[in-house]
VEXDREN-2710 file (C-alpha; in Angstrom, 1 decimal):
% VEXDREN-2710
k/r/px/py/pz
1/UNK/53.6/0.2/-42.6
2/UNK/56.2/-1.4/-40.4
3/UNK/57.5/-0.5/-37.0
4/UNK/60.5/-0.6/-34.7
5/UNK/61.8/-4.1/-34.2
6/UNK/63.9/-2.8/-31.4
7/UNK/62.4/-0.4/-29.0
8/UNK/64.3/2.9/-28.9
9/UNK/63.2/4.8/-32.0
10/UNK/64.3/8.4/-32.4
11/UNK/61.8/11.2/-33.0
12/UNK/61.4/12.7/-36.4
13/UNK/64.1/15.0/-37.6
14/UNK/62.8/18.6/-37.4
15/UNK/62.8/20.8/-40.6
16/UNK/66.0/22.7/-40.9
17/UNK/66.0/26.4/-40.0
18/UNK/67.4/27.3/-43.4
19/UNK/66.7/25.9/-46.9
20/UNK/69.0/23.0/-47.8
21/UNK/69.6/21.5/-51.2
22/UNK/68.9/17.8/-51.7
23/UNK/71.8/15.6/-52.9
24/UNK/71.0/13.2/-55.7
25/UNK/69.6/10.1/-54.0
26/UNK/69.8/6.7/-55.5
27/UNK/67.4/4.5/-53.6
28/UNK/68.5/0.9/-54.1
29/UNK/66.1/-2.0/-53.4
30/UNK/65.9/-5.5/-55.0
31/UNK/62.1/-5.2/-54.7
32/UNK/59.9/-2.1/-54.9
33/UNK/56.1/-2.1/-55.4
34/UNK/52.8/-3.1/-53.9
35/UNK/52.8/-6.7/-54.9
36/UNK/55.8/-8.2/-53.2
37/UNK/55.4/-7.8/-49.5
38/UNK/56.1/-5.2/-46.9
39/UNK/59.7/-4.3/-47.7
40/UNK/58.9/-3.7/-51.4
41/UNK/55.9/-1.5/-50.4
42/UNK/58.1/0.4/-48.0
43/UNK/60.6/1.2/-50.8
44/UNK/57.8/2.3/-53.2
45/UNK/56.2/4.6/-50.6
46/UNK/59.5/6.2/-49.6
47/UNK/60.5/6.8/-53.2
48/UNK/57.2/8.5/-53.8
49/UNK/57.7/10.6/-50.7
50/UNK/61.2/11.7/-51.8
51/UNK/59.8/12.8/-55.2
52/UNK/56.9/14.6/-53.6
53/UNK/59.3/16.4/-51.2
54/UNK/61.2/17.7/-54.2
55/UNK/64.3/15.4/-54.0
56/UNK/66.4/14.5/-57.0
57/UNK/65.7/10.8/-56.4
58/UNK/66.3/7.8/-58.6
59/UNK/65.3/4.2/-57.9
60/UNK/67.5/1.2/-58.8
61/UNK/65.5/-2.1/-58.5
62/UNK/65.1/-5.4/-60.2
63/UNK/63.4/-5.7/-63.6
64/UNK/60.6/-7.8/-62.2
65/UNK/59.2/-4.6/-60.7
66/UNK/59.2/-2.7/-64.1
67/UNK/55.5/-3.1/-65.1
68/UNK/54.1/-1.6/-61.9
69/UNK/56.7/1.2/-61.5
70/UNK/56.6/2.3/-65.1
71/UNK/53.0/3.2/-64.7
72/UNK/53.7/5.3/-61.6
73/UNK/57.0/7.2/-62.3
74/UNK/58.8/8.9/-65.1
75/UNK/61.2/6.6/-66.9
76/UNK/64.2/8.8/-66.2
77/UNK/63.7/8.2/-62.5
78/UNK/64.0/4.4/-62.8
79/UNK/66.9/2.0/-63.5
80/UNK/66.4/-1.7/-63.6
81/UNK/68.7/-4.6/-63.0
82/UNK/68.2/-7.4/-65.5
83/UNK/69.0/-11.0/-64.7
84/UNK/72.2/-12.3/-66.3
85/UNK/73.3/-15.9/-66.6
86/UNK/74.8/-15.9/-63.1
87/UNK/71.6/-14.5/-61.5
88/UNK/69.4/-17.1/-63.3
89/UNK/71.8/-19.9/-62.3
90/UNK/71.8/-18.8/-58.6
91/UNK/68.0/-18.5/-58.5
92/UNK/67.5/-22.0/-59.9
93/UNK/70.0/-23.6/-57.5
94/UNK/69.2/-24.1/-53.9
95/UNK/72.8/-23.8/-52.9
96/UNK/73.2/-20.6/-55.1
97/UNK/70.1/-18.9/-53.7
98/UNK/72.0/-16.9/-51.1
99/UNK/74.0/-15.3/-54.0
100/UNK/70.9/-13.7/-55.6
101/UNK/70.9/-10.5/-53.5
102/UNK/74.7/-9.9/-53.7
103/UNK/74.5/-10.4/-57.5
104/UNK/71.7/-7.8/-57.6
105/UNK/73.9/-5.4/-55.6
106/UNK/76.9/-6.0/-57.9
107/UNK/74.8/-5.0/-60.9
108/UNK/73.3/-2.0/-59.0
109/UNK/76.8/-0.8/-58.2
110/UNK/77.5/-0.7/-62.0
111/UNK/74.4/1.5/-62.5
112/UNK/75.3/3.7/-59.6
113/UNK/78.7/4.5/-61.0
114/UNK/77.0/6.5/-63.8
115/UNK/76.3/9.2/-61.2
116/UNK/78.7/11.8/-59.8
117/UNK/79.9/10.5/-56.4
118/UNK/80.6/14.0/-55.1
119/UNK/76.8/14.8/-55.2
120/UNK/75.2/11.4/-54.9
121/UNK/73.9/9.5/-51.9
122/UNK/73.4/5.7/-52.2
123/UNK/70.6/4.7/-49.9
124/UNK/70.2/0.9/-49.6
125/UNK/66.7/0.7/-48.1
126/UNK/66.2/-3.1/-48.6
127/UNK/66.7/-5.8/-47.5
128/UNK/66.4/-5.1/-43.7
129/UNK/69.1/-7.7/-42.9
130/UNK/72.2/-6.4/-41.0
131/UNK/74.1/-9.3/-42.5
132/UNK/73.7/-8.9/-46.2
133/UNK/76.6/-7.2/-48.0
134/UNK/75.5/-4.2/-50.2
135/UNK/78.7/-4.0/-52.3
136/UNK/78.6/-0.2/-52.4
137/UNK/81.1/1.4/-54.8
138/UNK/83.8/3.4/-53.2
139/UNK/83.7/7.2/-53.1
140/UNK/79.9/7.7/-52.6
141/UNK/77.9/8.9/-49.6
142/UNK/76.3/5.7/-48.3
143/UNK/73.2/5.3/-46.1
144/UNK/71.9/1.8/-45.2
145/UNK/68.6/1.0/-43.6
146/UNK/66.3/0.8/-41.8
147/UNK/68.0/-2.3/-40.6
148/UNK/66.4/-4.9/-38.4
149/UNK/66.9/-8.7/-38.3
150/UNK/69.1/-10.8/-36.0
151/UNK/65.7/-12.2/-34.8
152/UNK/65.4/-15.8/-33.8
153/UNK/62.6/-18.1/-32.5
154/UNK/61.7/-17.7/-28.8
155/UNK/63.8/-20.1/-26.6
156/UNK/60.5/-21.6/-25.3
157/UNK/59.7/-22.7/-28.9
158/UNK/63.2/-23.9/-29.8
159/UNK/61.9/-27.4/-30.7
160/UNK/59.9/-25.7/-33.5
161/UNK/62.9/-23.9/-34.9
162/UNK/63.8/-25.3/-38.4
163/UNK/67.2/-26.8/-38.7
164/UNK/68.3/-24.0/-41.1
165/UNK/67.4/-21.3/-38.6
166/UNK/69.1/-23.1/-35.8
167/UNK/72.3/-23.3/-37.8
168/UNK/71.9/-19.6/-38.8
169/UNK/71.6/-18.5/-35.2
170/UNK/74.6/-20.5/-34.2
171/UNK/76.7/-19.2/-37.1
172/UNK/75.5/-15.6/-36.9
173/UNK/78.4/-14.1/-34.9
174/UNK/81.3/-15.8/-36.7
175/UNK/79.6/-15.2/-40.1
176/UNK/79.1/-11.5/-39.3
177/UNK/82.7/-11.1/-38.2
178/UNK/84.0/-12.8/-41.3
179/UNK/81.7/-10.9/-43.7
180/UNK/82.6/-7.7/-42.0
181/UNK/86.3/-8.3/-42.7
182/UNK/85.6/-9.1/-46.4
183/UNK/82.9/-6.6/-47.2
184/UNK/83.4/-3.3/-45.5
185/UNK/80.3/-1.6/-46.7
186/UNK/78.6/-1.4/-43.2
187/UNK/81.8/-0.2/-41.6
188/UNK/82.3/2.5/-44.2
189/UNK/78.7/3.7/-44.4
190/UNK/78.2/7.3/-43.3
191/UNK/74.9/6.4/-41.6
192/UNK/73.3/3.1/-40.5
193/UNK/69.5/3.5/-39.8
194/UNK/68.6/1.0/-37.1
195/UNK/65.0/0.0/-36.5
196/UNK/65.8/-3.3/-34.8
197/UNK/67.1/-2.0/-31.5
198/UNK/69.8/-3.6/-29.4
199/UNK/69.8/-6.9/-31.3
200/UNK/70.5/-5.3/-34.6
201/UNK/73.2/-2.9/-33.2
202/UNK/75.0/-6.0/-31.7
203/UNK/75.0/-7.6/-35.1
204/UNK/76.3/-4.5/-36.8
205/UNK/79.1/-4.1/-34.3
206/UNK/80.2/-7.7/-35.1
207/UNK/80.6/-6.5/-38.7
208/UNK/82.8/-3.7/-37.7
209/UNK/80.3/-0.9/-37.9
210/UNK/81.0/2.1/-35.7
211/UNK/78.3/2.6/-33.0
212/UNK/78.6/6.4/-33.6
213/UNK/77.2/6.0/-37.1
214/UNK/74.1/4.2/-36.0
215/UNK/70.8/6.2/-35.8
216/UNK/67.6/4.8/-34.2
217/UNK/64.6/5.1/-36.5
218/UNK/61.2/3.5/-37.1
219/UNK/61.1/0.8/-39.7
220/UNK/58.3/2.4/-41.8
221/UNK/55.1/4.5/-41.6
222/UNK/51.5/4.2/-42.4
223/UNK/49.5/5.9/-45.2
224/UNK/47.5/8.9/-43.8
225/UNK/44.4/7.5/-45.5
226/UNK/44.4/4.6/-43.0
227/UNK/44.4/6.9/-40.1
228/UNK/41.3/8.7/-41.5
229/UNK/39.3/5.6/-42.4
230/UNK/36.2/5.2/-40.3
231/UNK/36.0/1.9/-38.4
232/UNK/32.6/0.0/-38.7
233/UNK/30.5/0.4/-35.5
234/UNK/29.8/-3.4/-35.5
235/UNK/32.1/-6.2/-36.4
236/UNK/31.5/-10.0/-36.2
237/UNK/33.6/-12.2/-33.9
238/UNK/35.9/-12.9/-36.7
239/UNK/39.7/-12.6/-36.8
240/UNK/42.3/-12.4/-39.6
241/UNK/45.8/-13.7/-40.1
242/UNK/47.6/-12.0/-43.0
243/UNK/50.9/-13.0/-44.5
244/UNK/52.9/-15.6/-46.4
245/UNK/52.1/-19.1/-45.2
246/UNK/55.4/-20.2/-43.8
247/UNK/56.3/-21.7/-40.4
248/UNK/57.7/-18.4/-39.1
249/UNK/54.2/-16.9/-39.2
250/UNK/52.8/-19.4/-36.7
251/UNK/49.4/-19.6/-38.3
252/UNK/48.9/-23.1/-37.0
253/UNK/49.0/-21.7/-33.5
254/UNK/46.1/-19.4/-34.4
255/UNK/44.1/-22.4/-35.8
256/UNK/44.7/-24.3/-32.6
257/UNK/43.7/-21.3/-30.5
258/UNK/40.5/-20.9/-32.6
259/UNK/39.6/-24.5/-31.7
260/UNK/39.5/-23.5/-28.0
261/UNK/37.2/-20.5/-28.6
262/UNK/33.4/-20.3/-28.7
263/UNK/31.8/-21.9/-31.7
264/UNK/30.8/-18.6/-33.2
265/UNK/34.4/-17.3/-33.4
266/UNK/35.9/-17.5/-36.9
267/UNK/39.3/-17.0/-38.6
268/UNK/40.2/-15.9/-42.1
269/UNK/43.7/-16.7/-43.3
270/UNK/44.9/-14.3/-46.1
271/UNK/48.0/-15.4/-47.9
272/UNK/49.6/-18.4/-49.6
273/UNK/52.8/-20.3/-49.4
274/UNK/54.4/-23.7/-48.8
275/UNK/52.7/-24.2/-45.4
276/UNK/49.2/-23.9/-46.8
277/UNK/48.6/-27.7/-47.3
278/UNK/49.7/-28.4/-43.7
279/UNK/47.5/-25.6/-42.4
280/UNK/44.5/-26.9/-44.3
281/UNK/45.2/-30.3/-42.9
282/UNK/45.4/-28.9/-39.3
283/UNK/42.1/-27.1/-39.8
284/UNK/40.5/-30.3/-40.9
285/UNK/42.0/-32.4/-38.1
286/UNK/40.7/-29.8/-35.6
287/UNK/37.2/-30.0/-37.1
288/UNK/37.0/-26.3/-37.6
289/UNK/34.9/-26.6/-40.8
290/UNK/33.3/-23.3/-41.9
291/UNK/34.8/-21.4/-38.9
292/UNK/38.0/-21.1/-40.9
293/UNK/38.4/-19.7/-44.4
294/UNK/41.5/-19.8/-46.6
295/UNK/41.1/-16.6/-48.6
296/UNK/44.2/-16.6/-50.7
297/UNK/46.6/-13.8/-51.4
298/UNK/45.3/-10.4/-50.3
299/UNK/46.1/-7.4/-52.5
300/UNK/47.4/-4.6/-50.4
301/UNK/44.7/-2.2/-51.9
302/UNK/42.1/-4.5/-50.2
303/UNK/43.7/-4.7/-46.8
304/UNK/41.5/-2.1/-45.1
305/UNK/38.3/-3.5/-46.5
306/UNK/39.3/-7.0/-45.4
307/UNK/39.9/-5.8/-41.8
308/UNK/36.6/-3.9/-41.8
309/UNK/34.9/-7.2/-41.5
310/UNK/37.0/-8.5/-38.6
311/UNK/37.0/-8.0/-34.8
312/UNK/40.8/-8.1/-34.8
313/UNK/44.1/-9.2/-36.4
314/UNK/46.0/-12.2/-35.0
315/UNK/49.7/-12.2/-35.5
316/UNK/51.4/-15.2/-33.9
317/UNK/54.7/-14.6/-35.7
318/UNK/57.7/-16.4/-34.2
319/UNK/60.5/-14.4/-35.8
320/UNK/59.0/-11.1/-36.9
321/UNK/61.6/-8.4/-37.0
322/UNK/59.2/-5.5/-37.6
323/UNK/55.4/-6.0/-38.1
324/UNK/54.2/-3.8/-41.0
325/UNK/50.7/-5.3/-41.2
326/UNK/50.4/-4.8/-37.5
327/UNK/51.1/-1.1/-37.9
328/UNK/48.5/-0.8/-40.6
329/UNK/45.9/-2.6/-38.5
330/UNK/46.6/-0.2/-35.6
331/UNK/46.2/2.7/-37.9
332/UNK/42.8/1.3/-38.9
333/UNK/41.8/1.0/-35.3
334/UNK/41.8/-2.8/-35.5
335/UNK/42.9/-4.4/-32.2
336/UNK/45.8/-6.9/-32.5
337/UNK/46.5/-10.2/-30.8
338/UNK/50.3/-10.9/-31.0
339/UNK/53.1/-12.7/-29.3
340/UNK/55.1/-10.8/-26.8
341/UNK/58.2/-11.3/-28.9
342/UNK/60.2/-9.3/-31.5
343/UNK/58.8/-6.4/-33.5
344/UNK/55.1/-7.0/-32.7
345/UNK/55.9/-6.8/-29.0
346/UNK/57.6/-3.4/-29.4
347/UNK/54.8/-2.1/-31.6
348/UNK/52.1/-3.2/-29.1
349/UNK/53.8/-2.1/-26.0
350/UNK/52.2/1.3/-25.9
351/UNK/48.7/0.1/-26.6
352/UNK/46.5/-1.3/-29.3
353/UNK/47.3/-5.0/-28.7
354/UNK/46.9/-7.9/-26.4
355/UNK/50.4/-9.4/-26.1
356/UNK/50.5/-13.1/-25.3
357/UNK/53.4/-14.3/-23.2
358/UNK/55.8/-16.6/-25.0
359/UNK/55.7/-20.0/-23.3
360/UNK/55.6/-23.7/-24.1
361/UNK/53.4/-24.4/-27.1
362/UNK/50.3/-25.6/-25.3
363/UNK/50.3/-22.7/-22.9
364/UNK/50.9/-20.2/-25.7
365/UNK/48.0/-21.6/-27.7
366/UNK/45.8/-21.2/-24.7
367/UNK/46.9/-17.6/-24.4
368/UNK/46.0/-16.9/-28.0
369/UNK/42.6/-18.5/-27.5
370/UNK/42.0/-16.4/-24.3
371/UNK/42.9/-13.2/-26.1
372/UNK/40.7/-14.0/-29.1
373/UNK/37.9/-15.0/-26.8
374/UNK/38.1/-11.9/-24.8
375/UNK/37.8/-9.6/-27.8
376/UNK/35.0/-11.8/-29.3
377/UNK/32.9/-11.6/-26.2
378/UNK/33.5/-7.9/-25.5
379/UNK/33.2/-5.8/-28.7
380/UNK/33.3/-2.6/-26.6
381/UNK/36.7/-3.6/-25.2
382/UNK/37.9/-4.4/-28.8
383/UNK/36.8/-1.0/-29.9
384/UNK/38.6/0.7/-27.1
385/UNK/41.8/-1.3/-27.8
386/UNK/41.5/-0.5/-31.5
387/UNK/41.3/3.2/-30.7
388/UNK/44.3/3.0/-28.5
389/UNK/46.2/1.5/-31.4
390/UNK/45.1/4.3/-33.7
391/UNK/46.2/6.9/-31.2
392/UNK/49.7/5.2/-31.1
393/UNK/49.8/5.0/-34.9
394/UNK/48.8/8.7/-35.3
395/UNK/51.5/9.8/-32.8
396/UNK/54.4/7.6/-34.1
397/UNK/53.7/6.0/-37.5
398/UNK/52.7/8.9/-39.8
399/UNK/54.6/8.5/-43.1
400/UNK/55.7/12.1/-43.3
401/UNK/57.3/12.0/-39.9
402/UNK/59.0/8.6/-40.4
403/UNK/60.3/9.4/-43.9
404/UNK/61.6/12.8/-42.7
405/UNK/63.5/11.1/-40.0
406/UNK/65.3/8.9/-42.6
407/UNK/66.0/11.8/-45.0
408/UNK/67.3/13.9/-42.2
409/UNK/70.5/11.7/-42.3
410/UNK/71.4/12.6/-45.8
411/UNK/74.3/15.1/-46.2
412/UNK/72.9/18.5/-47.2
413/UNK/74.3/21.9/-48.3
414/UNK/72.8/25.3/-48.2
415/UNK/70.5/25.7/-51.2
416/UNK/71.0/28.1/-54.1
417/UNK/68.1/29.4/-56.2
418/UNK/65.3/26.9/-56.1
419/UNK/65.2/24.5/-59.1
420/UNK/62.0/22.9/-60.4
421/UNK/61.5/19.3/-59.4
422/UNK/58.8/16.9/-58.2
423/UNK/57.1/13.6/-58.5
424/UNK/54.8/14.1/-61.4
425/UNK/55.2/12.1/-64.6
426/UNK/57.4/13.8/-67.0
427/UNK/59.2/15.9/-64.4
428/UNK/62.9/15.3/-63.9
END
């Protein structure tokens, strides 16, 4: 899942020539699981990988993830942050909402202090934002990332940019400098894993982070099973959009593009969110009728089956730092139509996608329509493009390779006698 939002990802870290002992790793993520989006899934998959690799890993996450995680991992591997009065107040207040994540990290720091700093690494895997302070306690080895973010709407679509995002872009540099002076966690971290390329490095430099401590990595990997799954020989001229229904995802652009395609071309929108009523109204206004279906939230376990029934994935995201669902589509040999902007542009640069140039809205919609039409009318071309994407995914996105590149930045020491460990339930 996920990919480089920048463009200069480092190769996987090769296995060491001698055996090294793992430190104790506290993986810290506000969300971890398969039900809360790409970042949470990434944290879950990486934690599982660490345990399977024999690492002495623990996960600190929010209590809302308890039910799913408790069924997957031994209880001694898990620590949960419970909501206190301040967290509940912040969550219920629109003005206080930005404090929710810092309050989580403050509570996570209290849990982290139970572990010996001399032999413990604190790895803050989520959120991907290079701005959010982690409030790491002093004295520990600290790794932060993969970090992306500092992504804004394309200039050609500036009129679509919500006021809050415009203000955020304008305040980004002074806010980063100020936060960097107050919260020194990014400046003190031993390693900053960067998946967002130059734009993320610029943001971290504003916060006082030393360039020498930044390492280029991929944002996430794909499950090996996706690379092995057979692609149906025949697919209907149907496309899918997958994600939370918010303005950033640009689903309305896909609907408008569909209206310019042949009558047999269809679109399925998987997801839910505040923009759904407006999207349904747009579909009705365009007279799309049965050509468009709002399928609701898609459980991650059903992703591959849902894409089996589609000619391609359409991803018209306007401010996508990474593109996890795009990586998974590529692994499944599903061709992608995406904007030539942000993370999807970097993911699709080597093959597997038709990248639509970012232009004024009417021109961009026509570009989306042209790409969808091309794949709808030429299934052989769609199959070739999908195989190109799978080849890219196999070469770059394999989870073992990506995870090893992250873990290679932990401090190690030569191993003594091997001690038992592992991922199975009941094993410490």
